[in-house]
C-alpha positions as CSV (number, residue, x, y, z in Angstrom):
1,M,74.8,33.2,-59.6
2,T,77.5,31.2,-58.5
3,S,79.6,33.2,-56.4
4,P,83.1,34.0,-57.6
5,I,84.3,32.0,-54.4
6,V,82.4,29.2,-55.4
7,E,83.9,29.2,-59.4
8,R,87.7,29.4,-58.0
9,L,87.5,26.8,-55.3
10,S,85.3,24.4,-58.3
11,Q,88.2,25.1,-60.4
12,L,91.5,24.9,-57.8
13,V,89.8,21.2,-56.9
14,S,89.1,20.2,-60.5
15,T,92.9,20.8,-61.3
16,P,94.8,18.0,-59.9
17,S,97.6,18.8,-57.1
18,V,98.4,15.7,-55.4
19,T,101.8,16.5,-53.7
20,G,105.1,16.3,-56.3
21,Y,102.4,17.5,-59.0
22,E,101.4,21.1,-58.3
23,A,102.9,23.0,-61.4
24,E,99.3,22.9,-63.2
25,A,97.6,24.6,-59.7
26,A,100.4,27.2,-59.3
27,D,100.1,28.1,-63.3
28,L,96.4,28.5,-62.6
29,V,96.9,30.7,-59.2
30,A,99.2,33.1,-61.1
31,N,96.8,33.8,-63.8
32,W,94.2,34.5,-61.8
33,L,96.6,37.3,-60.0
34,G,98.1,38.2,-63.3
35,A,94.6,39.1,-64.8
36,N,93.9,41.1,-62.1
37,G,97.0,43.0,-63.5
38,V,99.2,42.3,-60.1
39,I,103.0,41.6,-60.8
40,T,103.4,38.2,-60.2
41,D,106.2,35.8,-59.2
42,R,105.4,32.0,-60.6
43,W,108.9,30.4,-60.2
44,S,110.0,26.6,-59.3
45,V,113.1,25.5,-57.1
46,P,114.9,22.4,-58.3
47,M,114.8,19.9,-54.9
48,A,118.6,19.1,-55.4
49,E,119.0,23.3,-54.2
50,L,116.9,23.1,-51.5
51,E,118.5,19.7,-50.3
52,T,121.3,21.6,-49.7
53,D,119.7,24.1,-47.6
54,P,121.0,24.4,-43.6
55,D,116.8,24.0,-43.0
56,Y,115.6,21.8,-45.2
57,P,113.1,19.7,-43.8
58,G,112.9,16.5,-45.7
59,R,110.1,14.9,-48.0
60,E,108.1,11.9,-48.1
61,V,107.6,11.5,-51.4
62,E,109.8,12.0,-54.5
63,R,110.0,15.5,-56.6
64,D,112.1,17.3,-58.8
65,W,110.7,20.8,-58.5
66,V,108.9,22.5,-55.9
67,H,106.3,24.9,-57.7
68,L,105.0,28.3,-56.4
69,V,103.7,31.4,-57.1
70,A,103.6,35.0,-55.1
71,A,102.7,38.3,-55.5
72,H,102.4,41.9,-53.4
73,L,100.6,44.9,-53.0
74,K,102.5,48.2,-51.9
75,G,100.7,50.2,-49.9
76,S,100.6,54.3,-49.8
77,R,102.3,54.7,-47.0
78,P,104.8,53.0,-44.8
79,G,104.1,49.6,-42.5
80,P,104.2,46.5,-41.7
81,T,104.1,43.6,-43.8
82,V,101.5,40.6,-43.9
83,V,101.6,38.1,-45.4
84,L,98.6,35.6,-46.2
85,T,99.7,32.0,-47.4
86,G,98.5,28.3,-48.0
87,H,99.5,25.2,-50.0
88,L,98.4,23.7,-53.3
89,D,99.2,20.0,-52.9
90,T,96.6,17.9,-51.9
91,V,97.1,13.9,-50.7
92,A,95.9,11.3,-53.0
93,P,92.6,10.3,-52.7
94,S,91.6,6.4,-51.5
95,D,89.5,3.9,-53.5
96,L,86.6,4.5,-50.4
97,W,85.4,7.8,-52.2
98,T,81.7,7.8,-53.1
99,H,82.2,11.4,-54.9
100,E,84.7,11.9,-58.1
101,P,88.1,13.4,-56.4
102,L,88.5,16.0,-59.4
103,V,85.3,16.8,-59.7
104,A,84.3,19.8,-57.2
105,T,80.3,18.8,-56.2
106,V,78.1,20.9,-54.5
107,E,75.5,20.3,-51.9
108,G,73.7,23.1,-50.1
109,D,76.7,24.6,-48.5
110,R,79.0,21.8,-48.9
111,L,81.7,21.6,-51.7
112,Y,83.1,18.3,-52.2
113,G,86.4,17.4,-54.0
114,L,90.1,16.4,-53.1
115,G,92.1,19.5,-51.1
116,S,88.8,21.0,-51.1
117,C,89.2,21.5,-46.8
118,D,92.6,20.7,-47.4
119,M,93.8,23.3,-48.0
120,K,92.1,24.8,-51.3
121,A,89.1,26.8,-49.6
122,G,91.7,28.1,-47.3
123,L,93.9,29.6,-50.6
124,V,91.1,30.5,-52.2
125,A,89.8,32.7,-49.3
126,A,93.4,34.0,-48.7
127,L,93.3,34.8,-53.3
128,E,90.0,37.1,-52.5
129,A,91.4,38.8,-49.2
130,F,94.7,39.7,-51.1
131,Q,92.8,40.9,-54.5
132,A,90.1,43.3,-51.9
133,F,93.0,45.2,-51.7
134,T,94.1,46.2,-55.5
135,T,91.5,48.4,-55.0
136,R,92.2,50.1,-51.5
137,D,94.2,52.3,-49.7
138,F,96.5,50.7,-47.4
139,A,100.3,51.2,-45.3
140,G,103.0,48.8,-46.0
141,T,103.0,45.6,-48.1
142,L,100.2,42.8,-48.3
143,R,101.8,39.4,-49.6
144,F,100.2,36.6,-51.2
145,V,102.0,33.4,-51.7
146,A,100.8,29.6,-53.1
147,V,103.1,27.3,-52.0
148,S,103.5,23.1,-52.8
149,G,105.2,20.6,-51.1
150,E,103.6,20.9,-47.2
151,E,102.1,17.3,-47.4
152,D,105.6,16.2,-47.6
153,G,107.6,18.3,-44.9
154,G,107.2,22.3,-46.1
155,T,109.8,22.4,-48.6
156,G,107.4,25.0,-50.6
157,T,107.6,27.1,-47.6
158,L,111.2,27.4,-47.0
159,A,111.2,28.2,-50.9
160,A,109.4,31.4,-50.8
161,I,111.4,32.5,-47.1
162,R,114.8,31.8,-49.7
163,R,112.9,33.9,-52.3
164,G,112.4,36.7,-49.9
165,H,108.8,36.8,-49.4
166,I,108.5,36.9,-46.1
167,G,106.6,39.3,-44.1
168,D,105.8,40.8,-40.2
169,Y,102.7,38.7,-40.0
170,V,101.6,35.8,-41.4
171,I,98.0,34.3,-41.4
172,L,98.1,30.4,-42.8
173,T,94.7,29.5,-43.6
174,E,94.7,26.0,-43.0
175,P,91.6,24.3,-41.7
176,T,91.0,25.2,-38.8
177,S,87.0,25.2,-37.7
178,G,85.5,23.6,-34.4
179,R,82.3,23.5,-33.0
180,R,81.7,27.2,-32.7
181,G,83.6,27.9,-36.5
182,P,87.2,28.4,-37.0
183,E,89.5,28.8,-34.5
184,I,92.7,30.3,-33.8
185,V,96.1,28.1,-33.7
186,V,98.5,29.5,-31.6
187,A,100.5,26.4,-30.7
188,H,101.0,22.9,-32.7
189,G,103.5,20.2,-32.1
190,G,105.8,18.3,-34.9
191,A,106.7,15.2,-36.6
192,L,109.7,13.1,-37.0
193,T,109.7,9.3,-38.6
194,F,112.3,6.8,-38.1
195,S,112.9,3.2,-39.2
196,I,114.3,1.0,-37.0
197,T,115.9,-2.8,-38.1
198,V,116.2,-5.2,-35.3
199,T,118.0,-8.3,-35.9
200,G,117.6,-11.6,-34.2
201,R,118.6,-15.0,-34.9
202,S,116.3,-17.7,-36.3
203,A,115.6,-21.0,-35.3
204,H,112.3,-23.8,-35.4
205,G,108.9,-22.2,-34.0
206,S,108.6,-25.1,-32.0
207,M,111.7,-24.3,-30.0
208,P,111.5,-20.7,-29.6
209,S,114.1,-20.3,-26.8
210,E,116.7,-21.4,-29.4
211,G,116.7,-18.5,-31.3
212,E,116.2,-14.5,-30.6
213,S,113.1,-13.1,-31.9
214,A,113.3,-9.8,-33.2
215,L,110.1,-9.1,-32.2
216,D,110.5,-9.6,-28.6
217,H,113.1,-7.2,-28.6
218,F,111.5,-5.0,-30.9
219,W,109.2,-5.0,-27.7
220,T,111.7,-3.6,-25.3
221,I,112.1,-0.9,-27.7
222,Y,109.0,0.0,-28.2
223,Q,108.2,-0.1,-24.5
224,S,110.8,2.4,-23.5
225,L,109.4,4.6,-26.5
226,R,106.1,4.6,-24.7
227,D,107.7,5.6,-21.9
228,L,109.6,8.4,-23.0
229,E,106.2,9.3,-24.6
230,R,104.2,9.5,-21.0
231,E,107.6,11.5,-19.9
232,V,107.3,13.9,-22.6
233,N,103.5,14.4,-22.3
234,C,103.3,14.6,-18.9
235,A,106.0,17.8,-18.5
236,E,103.9,19.8,-21.6
237,G,102.8,23.0,-19.5
238,N,100.6,24.7,-22.8
239,E,97.0,24.3,-21.4
240,L,96.5,24.6,-24.9
241,M,98.3,21.3,-25.9
242,T,97.5,19.7,-22.4
243,A,93.5,19.8,-23.5
244,I,94.6,17.6,-26.3
245,G,95.4,14.7,-24.4
246,T,98.4,13.2,-25.9
247,P,100.0,15.9,-28.0
248,Y,102.9,14.5,-28.8
249,A,101.8,11.0,-30.0
250,T,104.2,7.5,-30.9
251,N,102.4,5.9,-33.7
252,V,103.9,2.5,-35.4
253,G,102.8,2.8,-38.6
254,I,104.9,0.2,-40.4
255,I,105.6,-3.6,-39.1
256,R,107.3,-6.1,-41.6
257,G,109.4,-9.3,-40.4
258,G,109.8,-12.5,-40.3
259,T,109.5,-15.5,-43.2
260,W,107.9,-18.1,-42.4
261,A,104.7,-18.7,-39.3
262,S,107.0,-21.1,-38.2
263,N,110.3,-19.6,-37.9
264,V,111.3,-17.9,-35.1
265,M,111.7,-14.0,-36.3
266,E,115.0,-13.6,-37.1
267,S,114.5,-9.7,-38.6
268,L,112.2,-6.8,-38.0
269,T,111.8,-3.0,-39.4
270,A,109.3,-0.7,-38.1
271,E,108.6,2.6,-39.0
272,L,107.0,4.7,-36.6
273,R,106.3,8.8,-35.9
274,V,107.4,10.7,-32.6
275,G,105.8,14.1,-31.7
276,V,108.4,17.4,-31.4
277,A,107.5,19.2,-28.5
278,L,106.8,23.2,-28.3
279,H,110.4,23.4,-26.6
280,E,112.2,21.5,-28.1
281,T,113.7,21.7,-31.9
282,I,114.0,18.7,-34.3
283,E,117.3,18.0,-33.4
284,Q,116.9,18.2,-30.0
285,A,113.7,15.7,-30.5
286,E,115.9,13.9,-32.1
287,Q,118.4,13.6,-29.7
288,R,116.1,12.7,-27.2
289,F,114.8,9.8,-29.4
290,T,118.1,8.4,-29.7
291,R,119.2,8.9,-26.3
292,T,116.4,7.1,-25.2
293,L,116.6,4.1,-27.7
294,Q,120.5,4.0,-26.3
295,E,119.7,3.3,-22.7
296,A,116.8,0.6,-24.1
297,I,119.9,-1.0,-25.8
298,A,122.3,-0.8,-23.4
299,G,120.1,-2.1,-20.8
300,D,119.1,-5.4,-22.6
301,P,122.1,-8.4,-23.5
302,W,120.9,-9.2,-26.8
303,L,120.1,-5.3,-28.3
304,S,123.6,-4.2,-26.6
305,L,125.3,-6.8,-28.7
306,H,123.2,-6.7,-31.9
307,P,122.4,-3.1,-32.0
308,P,119.0,-2.5,-34.3
309,H,119.7,-0.3,-37.2
310,I,118.1,3.7,-36.6
311,E,117.5,5.9,-39.6
312,R,116.0,9.0,-39.3
313,T,113.3,8.9,-42.5
314,G,110.5,11.3,-44.8
315,A,110.4,14.6,-43.5
316,A,110.7,16.5,-40.2
317,F,107.6,19.3,-38.8
318,G,108.9,21.5,-36.5
319,S,106.5,22.7,-33.3
320,S,106.1,26.3,-33.2
321,S,103.7,29.2,-31.0
322,I,102.8,32.9,-30.7
323,G,101.5,34.1,-27.6
324,A,98.0,34.6,-27.4
325,D,98.3,38.3,-26.3
326,H,100.3,38.8,-29.4
327,L,98.9,41.7,-32.0
328,L,98.4,39.6,-34.7
329,V,96.3,37.1,-32.6
330,T,94.5,39.6,-31.5
331,T,93.5,41.6,-34.3
332,V,92.7,38.0,-36.2
333,A,90.2,37.4,-33.1
334,D,88.8,41.1,-33.1
335,A,88.2,41.2,-37.1
336,A,86.3,37.5,-36.6
337,E,84.0,38.6,-33.4
338,A,83.2,41.7,-35.9
339,I,82.6,39.9,-38.5
340,T,81.0,36.8,-37.5
341,G,79.5,38.0,-33.3
342,K,81.3,35.2,-31.9
343,R,85.0,35.5,-30.4
344,P,86.9,32.6,-31.8
345,A,88.3,30.1,-29.4
346,L,92.2,29.4,-29.1
347,A,93.5,25.9,-29.8
348,G,96.7,23.8,-29.6
349,K,97.2,21.0,-32.2
350,P,98.9,18.0,-32.4
351,Y,100.1,18.0,-35.7
352,G,102.6,19.9,-37.9
353,C,102.2,22.2,-40.5
354,D,104.5,25.2,-42.4
355,M,103.8,27.7,-39.1
356,A,107.0,26.3,-37.8
357,L,109.0,27.2,-40.6
358,W,107.3,30.7,-40.9
359,I,108.9,31.2,-37.6
360,R,111.9,29.8,-36.6
361,V,112.8,30.3,-40.2
362,G,110.9,33.3,-41.7
363,G,111.4,35.2,-38.2
364,A,107.6,36.0,-38.8
365,A,104.9,36.4,-36.0
366,T,102.3,33.5,-37.4
367,L,99.2,32.2,-36.3
368,V,97.0,29.4,-38.4
369,Y,93.0,30.6,-39.4
370,G,91.0,29.5,-42.1
371,P,87.9,27.1,-43.3
372,G,87.2,23.4,-42.9
373,D,87.1,20.8,-40.3
374,V,90.5,19.2,-40.7
375,A,88.6,15.9,-39.3
376,A,87.6,15.9,-43.0
377,A,91.0,16.7,-44.5
378,H,92.9,13.5,-46.2
379,A,89.5,11.6,-45.9
380,P,86.9,9.9,-48.7
381,D,84.5,12.8,-49.5
382,E,86.6,15.4,-48.2
383,W,84.4,18.7,-48.3
384,V,84.2,22.3,-47.4
385,S,81.4,24.6,-46.0
386,L,81.2,27.4,-48.8
387,S,79.7,30.1,-46.3
388,E,82.4,29.2,-43.6
389,T,84.7,30.3,-46.8
390,A,83.0,33.0,-47.7
391,Q,83.3,34.1,-43.7
392,V,87.1,33.6,-43.3
393,T,87.1,35.8,-46.2
394,D,85.8,38.6,-45.1
395,V,87.5,38.1,-41.6
396,L,90.7,38.5,-43.3
397,V,89.9,41.4,-45.0
398,E,89.2,42.8,-41.7
399,T,92.1,41.4,-40.1
400,I,94.4,43.2,-43.2
401,G,92.3,46.6,-42.7
402,R,93.5,46.5,-39.5
403,L,96.7,45.3,-39.3
404,L,97.9,47.4,-42.5
405,I,96.0,51.1,-41.4
């Protein structure tokens, strides 16, 4: 017999929710919650409203609305508030899939499908754990929050926080599986994206000294950014982050320039990602980046007379961390050990996620723990382990029971 987890995950995977188009998936989750007699908050927020928020994180895609669904259960006595949360949106599938992306395909313990790992399995695990407490006695408040817009900046989580769906403890069920099962992510970096346009002067390619190559001048900027990358990473003192190797990478993802192979390149535009370190805010990371570029420009005769155009683009992902000895961390670790017989490892990650918004804006102690290996996320034939999803559900139930006693 198919389990409720497999049924729900299959249905959710088969419901398209590429970032920017999550309304149908939000309706589906709201119907699941409502069918269980839970008072549910299903709402949509116009982007124009979020864009005026001082903590607006930006976005990667054009969208008019952010779609969300939330619910809560009130215990029989006073206590803290625990939030289980995850995102509905997925990235778009590539042409390299061999399975049908929007059809959940079960092969043994694996369920293949778009968003299965990132992070519909985690969302289903959170929902199952939440609904387990509709018939239990507990203290405090338990919340479930499903957001959209995580893949392009975190606008959904910001909207949920502004709506008041906050708590003392937040468990974000993004994929965290390692070699020994799901890890507890207690620290993660962030990222900013920038566009840099460098102007040169065209000349015949046979006489490059008569022109000014925008590529050569971009190389001056690039070298300064690589020096900054080494400096920031060498300064990191958190052992979980230094174990990654380069937790705050600088990556040039796109370069466009030139008009003809026989012309000296007269203009170049580069789009790049730079890391945000644990100890700094988004604003501080941007200031660090800008200061480094200004120093590089000032030291170059051509660039100082023809300064590049620098623009921050896309979404801003903040960094955040929680202490390894925090009650939330030790409780999840104890619960996982009780359920699985193994104590989960603590981990740091180089990428941004909604944990930063829950901590920095929502003021909640937050960690990440969920089914799935992030290596399968955003990849062709994305998959998740069904047994691991069920196990995470059990760990979440055990964790809630220990926090809301």
